Residue frames as a rotation matrix with the C-alpha (Angstrom) as fourth column:
UNK 1
0.589 0.808 0.000 0.00
0.808 -0.589 0.000 0.00
0.000 0.000 -1.000 0.00
UNK 2
0.139 -0.528 0.838 1.29
0.402 -0.743 -0.535 3.47
0.905 0.411 0.110 -0.83
UNK 3
-0.612 -0.480 -0.628 3.01
0.764 -0.156 -0.626 5.24
0.202 -0.863 0.463 2.04
UNK 4
-0.876 0.324 0.357 0.75
-0.309 -0.946 0.100 8.28
0.369 -0.023 0.929 1.54
UNK 5
0.115 0.953 -0.280 -2.32
-0.276 0.302 0.913 6.10
0.954 -0.028 0.298 2.16
UNK 6
0.075 -0.166 -0.983 -0.77
0.796 0.604 -0.041 4.60
0.601 -0.780 0.177 5.29
UNK 7
-0.895 -0.433 -0.104 0.12
0.415 -0.726 -0.549 8.08
0.162 -0.535 0.829 6.55
UNK 8
-0.517 0.787 0.337 -3.46
-0.549 -0.606 0.576 9.26
0.657 0.113 0.745 5.97
UNK 9
0.327 0.597 -0.732 -4.80
0.206 0.711 0.672 6.24
0.922 -0.371 0.109 7.85
UNK 10
-0.355 -0.560 -0.748 -2.44
0.875 0.081 -0.476 7.10
0.328 -0.824 0.461 10.70
UNK 11
-0.945 0.025 0.327 -3.62
-0.073 -0.988 -0.136 10.75
0.320 -0.152 0.935 10.68
UNK 12
-0.103 0.994 0.037 -7.20
-0.542 -0.088 0.836 9.50
0.834 0.066 0.548 10.99
UNK 13
0.185 0.122 0.975 -6.29
-0.979 0.112 0.172 7.52
-0.089 -0.986 0.140 14.11
UNK 14
0.913 0.163 -0.375 -5.36
-0.253 0.945 -0.206 4.18
0.321 0.283 0.904 12.59
UNK 15
0.344 -0.817 0.463 -2.58
-0.553 0.223 0.803 2.03
-0.759 -0.532 -0.375 13.98
UNK 16
0.838 -0.100 -0.537 -0.35
-0.485 0.316 -0.815 0.92
0.252 0.943 0.216 11.08
UNK 17
0.130 -0.869 0.476 2.43
-0.935 0.052 0.350 -0.59
-0.329 -0.491 -0.806 13.23
UNK 18
-0.022 -0.096 0.995 1.67
-0.137 0.986 0.092 -4.16
-0.990 -0.134 -0.035 12.09
UNK 19
0.922 0.298 -0.248 1.61
-0.257 -0.008 -0.966 -3.39
-0.290 0.954 0.069 8.35
UNK 20
0.174 -0.888 0.425 4.40
0.128 0.448 0.885 -5.40
-0.976 -0.100 0.191 6.72
UNK 21
-0.018 -0.159 -0.987 3.85
-0.853 -0.512 0.098 -4.61
-0.521 0.844 -0.126 3.02
UNK 22
-0.725 -0.312 0.615 3.29
-0.078 0.923 0.376 -8.26
-0.685 0.224 -0.693 2.13
UNK 23
-0.688 0.562 0.459 -0.10
0.661 0.223 0.717 -7.85
0.300 0.797 -0.524 0.42
UNK 24
-0.581 0.570 0.581 -3.06
-0.393 -0.822 0.412 -5.50
0.713 0.011 0.702 0.28
UNK 25
0.427 0.800 -0.422 -5.19
-0.019 0.474 0.880 -8.02
0.904 -0.368 0.218 2.19
UNK 26
0.123 -0.450 -0.884 -2.64
0.902 0.423 -0.090 -8.63
0.415 -0.786 0.458 4.94
UNK 27
-0.848 -0.484 0.216 -1.89
0.379 -0.838 -0.392 -4.94
0.371 -0.251 0.894 5.28
UNK 28
-0.314 0.806 0.502 -5.55
-0.486 -0.590 0.645 -3.93
0.816 -0.042 0.577 5.60
UNK 29
0.560 0.518 -0.647 -6.23
0.223 0.658 0.719 -6.75
0.798 -0.547 0.253 8.06
UNK 30
-0.185 -0.752 -0.633 -3.26
0.899 0.130 -0.418 -5.54
0.397 -0.646 0.652 10.15
UNK 31
-0.740 -0.047 0.671 -4.60
-0.037 -0.993 -0.111 -1.98
0.672 -0.107 0.733 10.55
UNK 32
-0.205 0.690 -0.694 -6.64
0.962 0.271 -0.015 -1.17
0.178 -0.671 -0.720 13.65
UNK 33
-0.397 0.187 0.899 -8.59
-0.089 -0.982 0.165 1.86
0.913 -0.015 0.407 14.84
UNK 34
-0.700 0.188 -0.689 -9.48
0.713 0.235 -0.661 2.69
0.037 -0.954 -0.299 18.44
UNK 35
-0.586 0.533 -0.610 -11.95
-0.185 -0.821 -0.540 5.30
-0.789 -0.204 0.579 17.27
UNK 36
0.222 0.710 0.668 -14.78
0.752 0.312 -0.581 5.68
-0.621 0.631 -0.465 14.82
UNK 37
-0.889 -0.457 -0.031 -14.75
0.310 -0.651 0.693 7.78
-0.337 0.606 0.720 11.67
UNK 38
0.163 0.942 -0.293 -17.35
0.255 -0.327 -0.910 10.01
-0.953 0.074 -0.294 10.04
UNK 39
-0.083 -0.112 0.990 -17.99
0.995 0.039 0.088 10.60
-0.049 0.993 0.108 6.37
UNK 40
-0.901 -0.226 -0.371 -17.49
0.191 -0.973 0.127 14.13
-0.390 0.043 0.920 5.16
UNK 41
0.113 0.981 -0.160 -20.85
0.198 -0.180 -0.964 15.80
-0.974 0.077 -0.215 4.43
UNK 42
-0.818 -0.307 0.487 -21.64
0.509 0.011 0.861 15.96
-0.270 0.952 0.147 0.72
UNK 43
-0.700 0.599 -0.389 -23.94
-0.667 -0.744 0.054 18.08
-0.257 0.297 0.920 -1.35
UNK 44
-0.685 0.600 0.413 -27.39
0.596 0.788 -0.157 16.55
-0.420 0.138 -0.897 -1.80
UNK 45
-0.471 0.573 0.671 -30.51
0.565 -0.388 0.728 17.73
0.678 0.722 -0.141 -3.64
UNK 46
0.576 0.807 -0.130 -31.96
0.588 -0.297 0.752 18.95
0.569 -0.510 -0.646 -0.32
UNK 47
0.940 -0.283 -0.193 -28.88
-0.034 -0.638 0.769 20.56
-0.341 -0.716 -0.609 1.30
UNK 48
0.522 -0.848 -0.096 -25.34
-0.396 -0.142 -0.907 21.64
0.755 0.511 -0.410 0.59
UNK 49
0.140 -0.567 -0.812 -22.49
0.630 0.683 -0.369 20.01
0.764 -0.460 0.453 2.49
UNK 50
-0.779 -0.490 0.390 -21.92
0.080 -0.696 -0.714 23.25
0.622 -0.525 0.582 4.41
UNK 51
-0.132 0.832 0.539 -25.51
-0.810 -0.404 0.425 23.12
0.572 -0.380 0.727 5.72
UNK 52
0.597 0.346 -0.724 -25.14
-0.028 0.911 0.412 19.57
0.802 -0.226 0.553 7.04
UNK 53
0.694 -0.379 0.612 -23.86
-0.681 -0.071 0.728 18.67
-0.232 -0.923 -0.307 10.49
UNK 54
-0.151 -0.818 -0.555 -20.54
-0.857 0.388 -0.339 16.85
0.492 0.425 -0.760 10.25
UNK 55
-0.953 -0.061 -0.298 -21.76
0.097 0.867 -0.489 14.45
0.288 -0.494 -0.820 12.96
UNK 56
-0.143 0.990 -0.006 -25.43
0.209 0.036 0.977 13.62
0.967 0.138 -0.212 13.46
UNK 57
0.658 0.610 -0.441 -26.78
0.562 -0.008 0.827 15.37
0.501 -0.792 -0.348 16.57
UNK 58
-0.274 -0.862 -0.427 -23.61
0.946 -0.162 -0.279 17.25
0.171 -0.481 0.860 17.49
UNK 59
-0.572 0.123 0.811 -25.28
0.061 -0.980 0.191 20.65
0.818 0.159 0.553 17.07
UNK 60
0.550 0.825 0.133 -27.93
-0.164 -0.049 0.985 19.80
0.819 -0.563 0.108 19.65
UNK 61
0.492 -0.451 -0.745 -25.25
0.820 0.528 0.222 18.35
0.294 -0.720 0.629 21.94
UNK 62
-0.627 -0.760 0.171 -23.24
0.679 -0.641 -0.358 21.59
0.382 -0.109 0.918 21.77
UNK 63
-0.228 0.636 0.737 -26.38
-0.227 -0.771 0.595 23.66
0.947 -0.031 0.320 22.30
UNK 64
0.750 0.532 -0.393 -27.15
0.187 0.399 0.898 21.59
0.635 -0.747 0.200 25.42
UNK 65
0.397 -0.709 -0.583 -23.64
0.908 0.213 0.361 22.31
-0.132 -0.673 0.728 26.70
UNK 66
0.488 -0.147 0.861 -23.42
0.376 -0.855 -0.359 26.05
0.788 0.498 -0.361 25.96
UNK 67
0.918 -0.125 0.377 -22.53
-0.383 -0.530 0.756 26.91
0.105 -0.838 -0.535 29.56
UNK 68
0.626 -0.725 0.288 -19.69
0.392 0.611 0.688 24.41
-0.674 -0.318 0.666 29.55
UNK 69
0.338 -0.474 0.813 -18.43
0.883 -0.138 -0.448 25.95
0.324 0.870 0.372 26.31
UNK 70
0.661 -0.019 0.750 -18.38
-0.057 -0.998 0.026 29.37
0.748 -0.060 -0.661 27.98
UNK 71
0.811 -0.254 0.527 -16.65
-0.578 -0.217 0.786 28.17
-0.085 -0.943 -0.323 31.14
UNK 72
-0.017 -0.819 0.573 -14.39
-0.471 0.512 0.718 25.29
-0.882 -0.258 -0.395 30.11
UNK 73
0.422 0.188 -0.887 -13.89
-0.906 0.046 -0.422 24.67
-0.039 0.981 0.190 26.40
UNK 74
-0.590 -0.721 -0.363 -11.45
-0.720 0.673 -0.166 21.81
0.364 0.163 -0.917 27.01
UNK 75
-0.704 0.414 0.578 -14.03
-0.234 0.633 -0.738 20.01
-0.671 -0.655 -0.349 29.16
UNK 76
0.408 0.867 -0.285 -16.58
-0.564 -0.007 -0.826 20.37
-0.718 0.497 0.486 26.34
UNK 77
0.113 -0.440 -0.891 -14.07
-0.945 0.230 -0.233 19.05
0.307 0.868 -0.390 23.79
UNK 78
-0.872 -0.454 0.184 -13.37
-0.489 0.800 -0.347 16.08
0.010 -0.393 -0.920 26.05
UNK 79
-0.280 0.868 0.410 -17.10
-0.268 0.339 -0.902 15.44
-0.922 -0.362 0.138 26.39
UNK 80
0.507 0.403 -0.762 -17.51
-0.817 -0.059 -0.574 15.53
-0.276 0.913 0.299 22.59
UNK 81
-0.367 -0.730 -0.577 -14.63
-0.823 0.544 -0.165 13.07
0.434 0.414 -0.800 22.15
UNK 82
-0.859 0.035 0.511 -16.06
-0.331 0.723 -0.606 10.77
-0.390 -0.690 -0.610 24.82
UNK 83
0.054 0.982 0.179 -19.49
-0.295 0.187 -0.937 10.74
-0.954 -0.002 0.300 23.21
UNK 84
0.789 0.422 -0.447 -18.75
-0.471 -0.052 -0.881 10.80
-0.395 0.905 0.158 19.49
UNK 85
0.320 -0.757 -0.569 -15.24
-0.790 0.118 -0.601 9.36
0.522 0.642 -0.561 19.03
UNK 86
-0.487 -0.409 0.772 -15.34
-0.742 0.660 -0.118 6.12
-0.461 -0.630 -0.625 20.98
UNK 87
-0.827 0.210 -0.521 -16.21
-0.180 0.780 0.600 2.65
0.532 0.590 -0.607 19.86
UNK 88
-0.660 0.708 0.252 -19.89
-0.382 -0.028 -0.924 2.43
-0.647 -0.706 0.289 20.71
UNK 89
-0.696 0.503 0.512 -22.98
0.693 0.656 0.298 0.74
-0.186 0.562 -0.806 19.38
UNK 90
0.162 0.745 -0.648 -24.92
0.380 -0.653 -0.656 4.01
-0.911 -0.140 -0.388 19.55
UNK 91
0.028 -0.075 0.997 -25.62
0.999 0.047 -0.024 5.35
-0.045 0.996 0.076 16.06
UNK 92
0.267 -0.021 -0.964 -24.26
0.181 -0.981 0.071 8.82
-0.947 -0.194 -0.258 15.37
UNK 93
0.958 0.101 -0.268 -23.61
-0.242 -0.213 -0.947 8.27
-0.153 0.972 -0.180 11.67
UNK 94
0.142 -0.987 0.077 -20.12
-0.830 -0.076 0.553 6.95
-0.539 -0.142 -0.830 12.33
UNK 95
0.679 -0.083 -0.729 -18.26
-0.463 0.723 -0.513 4.32
0.569 0.686 0.453 10.37
UNK 96
0.635 -0.426 0.645 -16.41
-0.492 0.420 0.762 1.48
-0.596 -0.801 0.057 12.07
UNK 97
-0.112 -0.756 -0.645 -13.16
-0.956 0.259 -0.138 0.03
0.271 0.601 -0.752 10.74
UNK 98
0.269 0.199 0.942 -13.74
-0.526 0.850 -0.029 -3.68
-0.807 -0.487 0.333 10.48
UNK 99
-0.202 -0.385 -0.900 -11.61
-0.975 0.169 0.147 -5.34
0.096 0.907 -0.410 7.84
UNK 100
-0.154 0.157 0.975 -12.89
-0.255 0.947 -0.193 -8.79
-0.955 -0.279 -0.106 6.92
UNK 101
-0.975 -0.221 0.008 -12.94
-0.069 0.338 0.939 -10.90
-0.210 0.915 -0.345 3.82
UNK 102
0.078 0.993 -0.088 -16.12
-0.494 -0.038 -0.868 -10.86
-0.866 0.111 0.488 1.77
UNK 103
-0.850 -0.525 -0.045 -16.24
-0.365 0.524 0.769 -13.76
-0.380 0.671 -0.637 -0.68
UNK 104
0.055 0.998 0.024 -19.65
-0.632 0.054 -0.773 -13.94
-0.773 0.027 0.634 -2.42
UNK 105
0.501 0.099 -0.860 -18.23
-0.835 0.316 -0.450 -15.96
0.227 0.944 0.240 -5.34
UNK 106
-0.564 -0.812 -0.149 -16.15
-0.709 0.569 -0.417 -18.49
0.424 -0.129 -0.896 -3.38
UNK 107
0.380 0.737 -0.559 -18.06
-0.350 0.674 0.650 -21.75
0.856 -0.051 0.514 -2.98
UNK 108
0.095 -0.267 -0.959 -17.98
0.681 0.720 -0.133 -23.21
0.726 -0.641 0.251 0.50
UNK 109
-0.918 -0.397 -0.005 -17.91
0.285 -0.649 -0.705 -19.86
0.277 -0.649 0.709 2.29
UNK 110
-0.316 0.816 -0.483 -20.69
0.749 -0.098 -0.655 -18.36
-0.582 -0.569 -0.581 4.39
UNK 111
-0.406 0.121 -0.906 -20.62
-0.350 -0.936 0.032 -15.30
-0.844 0.330 0.422 2.11
UNK 112
-0.937 0.074 -0.341 -21.25
-0.298 0.335 0.894 -17.52
0.180 0.939 -0.292 -0.93
UNK 113
-0.666 0.713 -0.219 -24.21
0.740 0.669 -0.071 -19.19
0.096 -0.210 -0.973 0.79
UNK 114
-0.100 0.652 -0.752 -25.74
0.628 -0.545 -0.555 -15.87
-0.771 -0.528 -0.355 1.82
UNK 115
0.074 0.031 -0.997 -24.82
-0.241 -0.969 -0.048 -13.55
-0.968 0.244 -0.064 -1.05
UNK 116
-0.789 -0.534 0.305 -24.02
0.164 0.295 0.941 -15.43
-0.592 0.793 -0.145 -4.27
UNK 117
-0.149 0.799 0.582 -27.59
0.974 0.219 -0.052 -15.33
-0.169 0.559 -0.812 -5.59
UNK 118
0.679 0.362 -0.639 -27.60
0.341 -0.926 -0.161 -11.55
-0.650 -0.108 -0.752 -5.10
UNK 119
-0.049 -0.819 -0.572 -24.36
-0.405 -0.507 0.761 -11.23
-0.913 0.269 -0.307 -7.04
UNK 120
-0.877 -0.249 0.412 -25.47
0.225 0.543 0.809 -13.38
-0.425 0.802 -0.420 -9.94
UNK 121
0.155 0.973 0.169 -28.83
0.773 -0.013 -0.634 -11.73
-0.615 0.229 -0.755 -10.60
UNK 122
0.033 -0.104 0.994 -29.41
0.921 -0.382 -0.071 -9.20
0.387 0.918 0.083 -13.36
UNK 123
0.904 0.375 0.207 -29.75
0.268 -0.872 0.409 -6.30
0.334 -0.314 -0.889 -10.90
UNK 124
0.608 -0.754 -0.249 -26.15
0.207 -0.152 0.967 -6.54
-0.766 -0.639 0.063 -9.75
UNK 125
0.924 -0.310 0.224 -23.80
0.140 -0.271 -0.952 -4.59
0.356 0.911 -0.207 -11.97
UNK 126
0.574 -0.806 -0.144 -20.14
0.265 0.017 0.964 -5.21
-0.775 -0.591 0.224 -11.30
UNK 127
0.771 -0.224 0.596 -19.13
0.620 0.052 -0.783 -4.00
0.144 0.973 0.179 -14.77
UNK 128
0.764 -0.518 0.385 -17.01
-0.472 -0.855 -0.213 -1.13
0.440 -0.019 -0.898 -13.44
UNK 129
0.423 -0.614 0.667 -15.09
-0.632 0.328 0.702 -3.50
-0.650 -0.718 -0.249 -11.18
UNK 130
0.562 -0.163 0.811 -14.75
0.457 0.878 -0.140 -6.12
-0.690 0.449 0.568 -13.93
UNK 131
0.927 -0.202 0.315 -13.55
0.186 -0.481 -0.857 -3.47
0.324 0.853 -0.409 -16.40
UNK 132
0.521 -0.756 0.397 -10.69
-0.821 -0.571 -0.009 -2.53
0.233 -0.321 -0.918 -14.06
UNK 133
0.052 -0.515 0.856 -9.84
-0.774 0.521 0.360 -5.96
-0.631 -0.681 -0.371 -12.62
UNK 134
-0.198 0.011 -0.980 -10.76
-0.832 0.527 0.174 -8.31
0.518 0.850 -0.095 -15.50
UNK 135
-0.995 -0.067 -0.071 -12.19
-0.010 0.799 -0.602 -10.56
0.097 -0.598 -0.795 -12.76
UNK 136
-0.337 0.940 -0.047 -15.82
-0.322 -0.069 0.944 -11.70
0.885 0.334 0.326 -13.09
UNK 137
0.640 0.533 -0.553 -15.88
0.294 0.494 0.818 -13.30
0.710 -0.686 0.159 -9.63
UNK 138
-0.204 -0.844 0.496 -13.82
-0.182 -0.465 -0.867 -11.05
0.962 -0.267 -0.059 -7.38
UNK 139
0.123 0.120 -0.985 -13.18
0.951 0.271 0.152 -11.35
0.285 -0.955 -0.080 -3.68
UNK 140
0.332 0.065 0.941 -13.50
-0.027 -0.997 0.078 -8.24
0.943 -0.051 -0.329 -1.58
UNK 141
-0.576 -0.377 -0.726 -12.33
0.753 0.100 -0.650 -6.95
0.318 -0.921 0.226 1.74
UNK 142
0.636 0.747 0.196 -14.86
0.528 -0.605 0.596 -5.04
0.563 -0.276 -0.779 3.80
UNK 143
-0.514 -0.849 0.123 -13.04
0.497 -0.412 -0.764 -2.10
0.699 -0.331 0.634 5.34
UNK 144
-0.937 0.253 0.240 -15.88
-0.349 -0.663 -0.662 -0.21
-0.008 -0.704 0.710 7.05
UNK 145
-0.362 0.929 -0.078 -19.43
0.773 0.346 0.532 -0.74
0.521 0.132 -0.843 8.20
UNK 146
-0.974 0.135 0.182 -21.88
-0.207 -0.855 -0.475 1.84
0.091 -0.500 0.861 9.49
UNK 147
-0.512 0.859 0.016 -25.49
0.521 0.326 -0.788 2.22
-0.682 -0.395 -0.615 10.54
UNK 148
-0.044 0.468 -0.883 -26.24
-0.460 -0.793 -0.398 4.66
-0.887 0.389 0.250 7.74
UNK 149
0.660 0.233 0.714 -26.53
0.511 0.557 -0.655 4.22
-0.550 0.797 0.249 4.01
UNK 150
0.389 -0.018 -0.921 -24.41
-0.329 0.931 -0.157 2.93
0.861 0.364 0.356 2.43
UNK 151
0.810 0.083 0.581 -23.58
-0.587 0.115 0.801 0.62
0.000 -0.990 0.142 5.32
UNK 152
0.561 -0.686 0.463 -20.60
0.343 0.702 0.625 -1.40
-0.753 -0.192 0.629 4.08
UNK 153
0.699 -0.427 -0.574 -17.53
-0.702 -0.566 -0.433 -0.38
-0.140 0.705 -0.695 2.11
UNK 154
0.718 -0.365 0.593 -15.28
0.304 0.930 0.204 -2.80
-0.626 0.034 0.779 0.26
UNK 155
0.053 -0.739 -0.671 -12.04
-0.875 -0.358 0.325 -2.95
-0.480 0.571 -0.666 -1.70
UNK 156
0.939 0.234 -0.253 -11.72
-0.340 0.756 -0.560 -5.41
0.060 0.612 0.789 -4.57
UNK 157
0.485 -0.786 0.383 -8.81
-0.240 0.301 0.923 -7.72
-0.841 -0.540 -0.043 -3.84
UNK 158
0.205 -0.425 0.882 -8.09
0.843 0.534 0.061 -8.41
-0.497 0.731 0.468 -7.52
UNK 159
0.940 0.059 -0.335 -7.46
-0.061 -0.940 -0.335 -4.72
-0.335 0.335 -0.881 -8.22
UNK 160
0.651 -0.725 0.226 -4.43
0.635 0.357 -0.685 -4.52
0.416 0.590 0.693 -10.52
UNK 161
-0.124 -0.676 0.727 -3.05
-0.062 -0.726 -0.685 -1.64
0.990 -0.129 0.048 -8.45
UNK 162
0.411 0.367 -0.834 -2.96
0.706 0.451 0.546 -2.96
0.577 -0.814 -0.073 -4.86
UNK 163
-0.626 -0.688 -0.367 -0.77
0.774 -0.489 -0.402 -0.07
0.097 -0.535 0.839 -3.72
UNK 164
-0.819 0.440 -0.368 -3.62
-0.323 -0.884 -0.337 2.32
-0.473 -0.158 0.867 -4.50
UNK 165
-0.587 0.611 0.531 -6.84
0.681 0.728 -0.085 0.39
-0.438 0.311 -0.843 -5.23
UNK 166
-0.866 0.211 0.454 -9.09
0.273 -0.560 0.782 1.94
0.420 0.801 0.427 -7.86
UNK 167
-0.119 0.941 0.316 -12.45
-0.289 -0.338 0.896 1.73
0.950 0.015 0.312 -6.11
UNK 168
-0.947 0.236 0.218 -14.08
-0.140 0.310 -0.940 1.58
-0.289 -0.921 -0.261 -2.79
UNK 169
-0.606 0.743 -0.285 -17.39
-0.186 0.216 0.959 -0.12
0.774 0.634 0.008 -3.35
UNK 170
-0.709 0.471 0.525 -20.55
-0.549 0.098 -0.830 -0.45
-0.442 -0.877 0.189 -1.30
UNK 171
-0.792 0.385 0.474 -23.29
0.460 0.887 0.047 -3.01
-0.402 0.255 -0.879 -1.74
UNK 172
0.259 0.873 -0.414 -25.68
0.159 -0.461 -0.873 -0.30
-0.953 0.160 -0.258 -2.86
UNK 173
0.325 -0.267 0.907 -23.57
0.913 0.340 -0.227 -0.48
-0.248 0.902 0.354 -6.02
UNK 174
0.988 -0.147 -0.038 -21.97
-0.151 -0.972 -0.179 2.92
-0.011 0.182 -0.983 -5.65
UNK 175
0.426 -0.903 0.049 -18.34
0.883 0.404 -0.238 3.26
0.195 0.145 0.970 -6.63
UNK 176
0.925 -0.240 -0.295 -15.90
-0.095 -0.897 0.432 5.76
-0.368 -0.371 -0.852 -5.21
UNK 177
0.676 -0.736 0.036 -12.74
0.254 0.186 -0.949 6.29
0.692 0.651 0.312 -7.28
UNK 178
0.161 -0.712 -0.683 -9.46
0.987 0.114 0.114 6.46
-0.003 -0.693 0.721 -5.43
UNK 179
0.524 0.157 -0.837 -8.45
0.497 -0.855 0.150 9.86
-0.692 -0.495 -0.526 -4.17
UNK 180
-0.417 -0.777 -0.471 -5.96
0.049 -0.537 0.842 10.70
-0.907 0.328 0.262 -6.90
UNK 181
-0.637 0.246 0.731 -8.50
0.770 0.247 0.588 10.40
-0.036 0.937 -0.347 -9.74
């Protein structure tokens, strides 16, 4: 994996100490996070990114703690970190780092049993992935899950550029090109 990607993961709170550079799969499985991450707000038909809260409910939380903001900003910041940047099951729109193999085309796996029929129906379009990887039955690595939509993000393990994979993919069939495109 490119050093710039590893450095960005580190900046976001990821522990890259166990990354050995042996393979994309091994490297991603070796990365850990002790915090959650949030997607950057994006423009939508109903609101611009600037109008959206970066974290669901944080505006109300800050409004409820106005006095603390006036008297002890650091205490408020600590309270925000404790509520919104810890591993919790409470849904604040966060994404959780959880690398795991996802093998909907590999017979004998639980993913095949549960997902193969969804990946072989006419509604599933993997053409963008196939165009880049030349692999009609790719394996994936889930990197994040969240409670929002989309709720799972994957990297295709047969990407020809494992140092900087081309797409992050979610099961809603949205594709996100890598950052340098």
